[in-house]
Structure formats: structure tokens, C-alpha cells
N, C-alpha and C positions, 0 to 999 in steps of 0.2 A: 353185352349184358350177360351176367352169369345168374343162373337159377340153381338154387341148392335145396335139396330135400333130404331129410334124415329118415331113414328106414329103421334105424336103431342106434342108440348111443349110450351103452352101458356095459357093465361086465357080462351081461347076458348076450351081447352081440352088438357089433358096430358095422354099419353100412350106410353109405351116403351116395346120393345121385346128384350129379352136376351136369349142366348143359350150358353151352354158349349159343344155342340156337342152331348150331351146325353139327356138333358132335356130342353125344351123351357118354358119360363115363360113370363107373362105380369107383368110389374110394372105399376100400375094405370090402370084405365078403364074409362077415362074421355071423350071419344069420343062416337059418336053414334055407336051402335052395328053393324049396316050395314057397317060402315066405318072400324071398327076393323076387321070384317070378310073379307072384301076386302083386307085390308093390310096384312092379314094372308094367302092370296090366298085361302080363304074359308076352311082352315085346322085348324079350331078351336079345333078339337078333339086331335090335337097333343100337346096342352098345358098341362103341368103338373100342372099348377095353375096360379092364379093371386093374386098379393100382392097389397094391397091398403093402402095408408098412412093415409088418413083421409076422412071425409064425404063430403067435398065440391064437387059439381057436376062436376067441371072440372077435378076431379080425380076419381070419383066414378059412373059417369052417367050410365054406362052399367053393373054394378055389377050384378044386378038381371038377365039381359039377358044372361050374361056369365054363371051364375048358371043354368038357364033353359037349356042352351046348354051343360051342363054336366061338366063345369069347376068349380073346387073348388076355392073359394075365401078366402084369409087370410087377416084379419084386426083385429084391437083391438075391444073389446066388446063395447067400447064407440062409435066407428064408426058404427058398426052394429046396435046398439040401435038408433043412430041418423038417420040412413037410414031405420029403421024399417025392417031389414032383419034378417031372421032366416032360419033354415033348415039344412039338412045334408051336403049341399055344402058350408055352411058358417062356417068357422073355426076360432073362436076367438083366438088371440095370445096375449101374454103379454110381456111387455118390459123386456128384459134381460132373457127371457125364450126361449131357443133354440128349433127349430123344423126343420123338413126336408120336402122338396118338391122335388120329383124326386131325381136327383143327387145333389141337392143343400142343404146345411145346412145353416139355416137362424137364425140370432140373431137380434130380433127387439130391438130398443132402443127409448126412449122417446125424442121428439123434442118439440120446442116451437112455437105454433101456436094458433090462436083464435078459437079453436074447442075442442071437448071432446076427449081426449086420442089420439092425433096424434103420429105417430111413423115413424122412419126411419128403414132401414134394412142393416145389414152387412151380406154378403153372401159369402160362400166358396163352392168350388167344389172338386171333387176327384183329380184334377190336381194341387191343391194347389193355384188356383187363388182366389183372395179375392176382392169382389166388395162392396163398400160402396155407399148406395143410400140415399140421404136426400134432401127433398124439402119442401117448405112452412114452413120454420122455420127461426127465426131471429138470432138464436144462437144454437151452439151445445156444450153441456157440456162435451162431450166425445172426446177422441183422439183414433186413430186407428193405429195399427202397422202392417206393412207388406201388406198394401192394394196394389193391382195391377191395379185396375180400380176404378175410382171415378165418380159418377154421382151426381152433386150437383147444387142446385138452385143458380142462380146469377141474381136476379130479377131486381135490379136497382142500380144506383150509387147515393149516397147521394148528390154529387155535381150536377149531372144532374137533380135530383129531385128538389133541391133548386132553380136551374136556371129556371126550368119550373114553379115553384110556383111564383117566382119573376116576370116572364113574363106573368103570368095569364093563362098559359096553363094547369096547374093542380091546383085543389082547395086545399087550405092549410089544410083542414080537412083530406086529404089523407095521410099527412105526419106521424102523430102519428100511424095510422093504419099500414102503411108499416113498420115503425120502430119496431113494435111489432108483426109482422106476417110473414115477408119475409126476405130472406137472401140478403143483399146488397153486392156489389162488395168489399167494404171495409171489411166487416165481413168475406167474403169468403177468402180473402187474409190472415186475421188473423188466420182463421181456418187452412189453408194450412201450415202456418208457424209453427203451434203448432203440426203438425202431422209428423209421419215418412213417408217420400216419397221415401225412398231409393229403393223400389221395384215397385213404381208406373210406369205404362206403358202409361196410357192415362187418360185424364180428359174430361168429357162431362159437359158443362154448360147448365143448364135446366131453363125453365120457365122465359125467359127474358121478361121484360115489353115492351109493344109496344111503350110507350112514354118516359120511364125513364131509358132506357138502350142504349148502343152503342156496337153492336156486335163486330166490329173490335177492338175497344178499350178494351173491356173485354177480348177478346181472347189474345190480345197482352200483357196486363198486367199480366194475369195469367201465360202465357208462360214465361214471363220475370222473375217471382219469383220462378218458379218450374223447368224450363228447360225441361218440358214434352210436348208432343203433346196435344193440346187443341182443342176440337171440340164443336161447338155450336149446340145443338140438333135442328133438323129441326122442324119447327112449323106447 
């Protein structure tokens, strides 16, 4: 059984806690370290590790502080280079090269974002649960079989974005950047249709835009095409 908690899921900061009852992990470290410590009830030492998808501050802000606190951080070499992080607590990982963290087996995979070497994570545990985590990507070239839990960015709706641009609420220059860096509702739906959802138990929608999303609409539309429980990660 996998337990998932969102400590933050927005452009202000992203950080998620997961546990399989044996090992606790952080996915992303984009909040202030003081806030992460508080969210963990000051039990940072219980973490088996922290996985970071890319170098943007809303995903990596507290990486160095976690390492100083004794937590091993896993990210691509490109991410560590961009953050100027090194040391024995920094563990570079490569796309499609499996590694273990506590009771978790992790397979990184490359995603599409405007940074150097961003990755997502496919994670399994001893009970056979399988969690796919992907954020800050406009596209996923891979499909996954037998996933039981999905944590996926659903940043914006193209329709809402275009309505906001037409009304002058969003600058037109934002459009091409979003289309080449973040997962839209429309692309998430295509991704879900392409994957085996037969064992899927729940979906968490991550990193919704403050201005170009609609939480109730996104939840309703994803539930309608999957028939699975959908949760919007707390911001």
C-alpha cells in the first residue's frame, strides 16, 4: 500500500511525501527546508532519500539543506551540475538505469522540459505496487503497464489559456513556453488513453496553474475517462 501526501504543488513550490509502510521518500524539494521539516513533524532522519526531477527552484530549493541534514538526494547529473551540487549525499542517476532507495526500486525516464536532463520516476515496492511520477513535461514518450498509482502534472487547459490570452489576462508570449514545457489537460488525457490502467487505483494531479487551470473541471474530466479516483494535490 502506498500513502501519498502533498506538501506543496504549484509554481511556489513542489514537494511530495510517499511511503509504502517500510521506506519514506520525498519527491521534489521545492519548499523552504523549514517548511519541509515541519511537514515531516521534524522527522527528517526517517527519509530514505529524496528524488528530484530537475533543477528549477520550485522543485529543488532545499536539496542542499536536505543533504546537510543527512538525506541522500537522487537526480540526474545535469540537474546536479545546474545546481552546482556534489558530495557523497548527491547520487546521480541516469534515464533507464534502475536503482534502489530503501524498499523502493526506481527506474528514471527522460521527460521533455526546458532544462538540462529532466527525468520522471517509475517506482515499485516489495508489495508489487507501482507508482509513476512525472511533472514539468509537455509530453511522455513512454507507456507504462501495471501502474497502481499515478502522480502526473496537469498544469493548464489549452482552452482556458487561449481564453485568458484573448481577454488580456495572460501575455501571448507565455503560450509557446507552456506548450513546450508543461503537461496540459489535453495531453494528460492522451497519455492516459495510451497506458494500461487496468490496475490503477488512484490518480494525483500535480502542479495546476493558478490562472490557466480549473481544479473541478480537471478532476471531473480525468475521472470520466479513467473511472478511477482522482485527487488534486494540495498546494
